[in-house]
N, C-alpha and C positions, 0 to 999 in steps of 0.2 A: 594900727593892727591890720587895717585893710590893705595897705601897701605891703606890709610884712608878709601877709598871707599869699601874696602873689609869688613870693619866694618859698613858701611852704612852712612858715613860722609855726602856726598852730599845730600842724601835724608833727613837726619836729619836737616841740615842747611837750605836747601830749604824750608822744611815744617815750620821750626821755623820762617824764614823770611816771608813766606806767612802769617802766623798767625799774625805777628807783623804788616804787611802792611794792613791786613784786619781790625785790630783794629784801626789803625791810620786813614784809610779812613773813617771808620764808624764815627769817632769823627769829621770829617770835614763836616758832613751833616749840612747845614745851614750856613756854613762859605764861605767866598770869596775864589775863587780858580782860578789859572791861568794855562792854558794848553799851553805850549810854549810861544813864545813872542807875539802871535796875538789873543789869546782868553782868556777872563776873564768872570767869572760868579759866581754863587752861587751853591754849591753842593746841589741838591735836593734829591738824593738817590744814594745808592751804592748797586749793586747786585753782589753777589759772584757767577758768572755763572760757575766757575770751579767746584763748589759743586753740580751742577745740575746732578741728576742721568741719566746716559746714554749719557751725552754730549760728553765725550771722544770718545766713540765708534762711535757716530753719526758724529763727526768732522773727525775722522780718515778715516772712510769709504768713505768720500767725499773729501779727500785730503785737508781738512781745518785744520788750527791750531786754537786754541782758547785762548783768553786772560783769565786772572784770574777774572777780574772785568769789569763791565760796569757801568759807572758813568753817571747819568742824571745831566746835567749842565744847569742851567737857565742863559741865556745871554740876552743882550738888544734886540736881534733879535729873542728871543724865546728859548725854551728848546731844547737841542741837546744831543745825546748820544756819549760818548767817551770811548774807550777801554783802559784798564790799566792792566799791568802785573807786578808781583813781580819777580825781578831778582836780586839775591844776587851777582852773578858774571855778571856784565853788558856785558862782552865780549861774553856771550852765548846768548844774546838777538838778535832776528831776527825781523827787522822792520815790516815785513809782519804780524807778530802775533798780532800787535795792529793797523793794518791799517784799514782805513775806508772800504776798499774792503772786508776784512775778516769779520769784524763786520756786514756789510750789508748782506753778504752771510749767516752768522749764524742766522740772523734775518729773512731772506726771503726764505731760502731753504725749500721746503715742508717737513713737519714732524719735523721741528726743535723744540727742547725742550726749546730753549732760548726765543722765541717770547712771550710765555704766562707769563713770569716772569719779563719782561723788559717793562718800560713805552713806550707808542706809540709816540716816538719822532724820528726825522730824524738823520742821521749820516752825518756830514759835513766835518770832518777832521780826520786825523790819531791820534792815542792815544799816550800813553807814558809808560815808564817803571819806576818802583820804585826801587831804589837801595841804598845801604848804603853809607853815606857820610864819607868816610875814605880814607886812603892813596892809597890803591890798586885801588879803583874806579877812583881816579884822575889820577893815572899813566896810566891806560889803555885808559881813555878818551883823554889823551894827546898824545896817539900814541904808548905807550909801548904794546907789544904783551903779552897777558896773556894766558889763556887756549886756546883762539882763538884770531884772530885779530878783534877788535871791529867794528861792522857794523852799529852802531847807532851814531847819532850826539848828542852833548850835549843838544840841545834844545828838544830832545826826552826823556830826563832823568830827573826825579825828585829825588833829593838827600835827604835822610832822615837820621837824626842823630839817633843813637841807642846806648844805654849802653850795653856792652857785657852781663851783667847779664840778660838782657831782651831776649837775644838770647839763652843763656844756662841756662834755668830756673830749670832744673831737679837737685835735690840735689845730686844724684849719679854722674852726669856729673861734677858738681863743685868740688866734692871730688877728682875725677880723675885728673882734671886740676890742682888742688892744689898740688897733689902728684907729678905730672910731673914737675911743675914749681919749686917745692922744690929741685928736683934733680939738676937743673941748678943754684940754689941759686940766682935766678934773682932778681933784684931790681924793675923790671917792674911789675906793678899791673895789672894783666890780667882783673880784674873787671872793669877797666876804660880804657883799651887799647885794641881795637878790634883786631889789628894785633896779639898781644900776645895771646889773647883769642882763636883766630882761630888756631894759631900755636899749642898750647897745646891741644886744642879740637881735631884737626886732629891727633895729636900724640896719643891721647886717643883712637880714633876710629881705627887708624892703629894697636894699641896694641890689641884692641878687635878683629880685623880681624885676627891677628896672632893666638890669642887664639882659635877662632872659627876653623881655619884651623888645629890647633893642636889637638883639642879635639873632633871634630865631627867624627862619625863612618866612617871607611873605607867602610863598607857595612852595610846596614840597615838604618832605619829611624832615622834622627837626630832631636834633640830638638833645637828650636830656642834660641840662646843665645843673651842676651841683655846686656846693660850697667850695669844693676843691678844683673847680674850673681854673686852669692855669692862668687865664687872662683876667680873672675877676679881681684878685687882690691888687695887682699892679694898677688896674683902672681905678679901683677904689682909692688907692693912695694918691694917684695923679689928681683925682677930683678933690681929695682931701687937702691938697696944697693950696687950693683957692677957696675953700669952703670956710664960712665963719663958724660953723659948728657941725656936729654930726647930723643934726636934723636938717640944717641948711643943705648939706650934701645930698641927703635923700630927696628934699624938695626939688633941687635943681636937676637931679638925675631923673626924677619923675617927669618933670617938664620936658626934658629932652626925649624921654621914651614915649611921651604922649604923641609926638609927631609920627613915630613909627606905628603906634597903635592905631592912630586914625587912618593911616595908609593901609594897614592890614585889614581894617574893616572894609575899605573900598575894594580891596582885592577879593575878600570873601564874598562881598555882594556881587561882584562881577562873575565870580565862580559859582554862584548859586544856580542850581539846576532849574529854578523858576517854575515850580509846579504848585498850584494852589492846593490847599488841604482838601477841598471838596473833590477835586479831580484825583488827587493821590489816594484818598480813601476809596473812591469808586474802583480804581485799578486794583488796589490791594484786596478789596472784598471780592472782586470778580475772580482774581487769581486764587484766592483762598477757597472759594466755592468750587472752582474748576479742579483744584488739586485735592480737595477734601481735607484741607488742613485748617487749623485755627488761624485767624488773621493776626499778624504781629501788631504791636502798638505803632502808632504813627511816629512816635519819637524814635523808635528803633529803626523804622524804615528810613526816616530822614537822616538819621545818623549814618546808616550803612550806605545810603546813596551819596552822602557827602564824602565819605571815605573813598568810594569808587570814583566819584567825579574828580576829587583832588589827585588821586593816583593817575588818572587818565591825563589830566592837565599837566601834571609834573612830568609825565612821559613826553609830552609835546614841548613844553617850555623849559624843562629842567628845573633845578632848584633856584628860586629867585629870592635874592636878598635885597634889603634896603641899602642904598638908594637905587631907584630905577631911573635910568637916564631919560627915557621918554615915557612918562607915566601914562599920558593920554593914549598913546598908541598901544601900549601894553594892555591897558584895560579893554580897549576895543577889540584887540586880538583875542583876549580872554573870553569876551562875550561871544565872539564868532565861534570860537572853539566849543563853548558850552552849547550853542545852538546846534552844532554838528553832532553833539553827543545826545541830544534830546530824543531822537528816534530810538535809541538803545535803552531808554529808561524803562519801558514796560518789561523788557527782557530781564533787566536787573531786578526789578520788583518781583518778577516771577521766581528768580533765584533766591531772593530774600525770604519769600513766603515758603519756598521749598525747604529752607533751612530751619523753619520754625518747628519746634518739637511740640507734640500734642501735650495738653495739660495733664 
């Protein structure tokens, strides 16, 4: 999973599962619905509050988590609101995210963007999580430790069946999974077996992550590479011809990419502006006091300084890719260029501070 996430695996799967759950919940409007063992009713409406503009920032600034959905449920005692959240890996679920306390806070905190789009009903109980009904979910709910130890109970989970093809809908993704499964000559049909689909899907993303690490510039702006990168599938198939298995392909590709990663670290170290935190903080605070503005965080200042430095170096050296013919000479030239830029750093920090908005 660590290798796969270099290629964006968890984000892809989480987004795909969220889309599936959104469609499924929408189809339940007007149908009978049970929330845990003690509440039954009819789904009156489903609001995708995670899509509300500005909600993430609003919740984060107030130390609130937000669920993906709010369901209005008509019961024999009147209509109530219930929180629901899509979690592909149920062991990552935190009960507080769908709690009555959190939903009430999201509805009642001044300035909330949630209240205007949700029906005026009360919140009487904690919500639930939507997770796929397959082997790994059952294992972790029964006590096996997955990514984390599961913190939710079975009555807080609604299991949904899903065909793997509904998760991996992109044509390019299916081609990649087919290519990797063909290396293993497996008799398992990934289109009907979610475990197999996830395995080969993550292998595909791990391979993409290796390709990204191999091909993005050592210096200069890089293009975003996706699954439909025209050079990706041919390279995967070429490597597949000499791989013992799909996992062996990933391991070998990762080893090859590690050489480029190590060199990229050396380039980044040579391109670092080289200012100690104590000195940086002193300059930032002096500029903030001079301008009458709040001091930005050190993380933000370092991030923006790095962007500026890299842009200046790219203007001098152009976009530099692996391999570098004379690495020692290039790194020395890079360090000299950074030294020439250092007198301009205080001015850049002043610009960063000037762009800081008052709280």
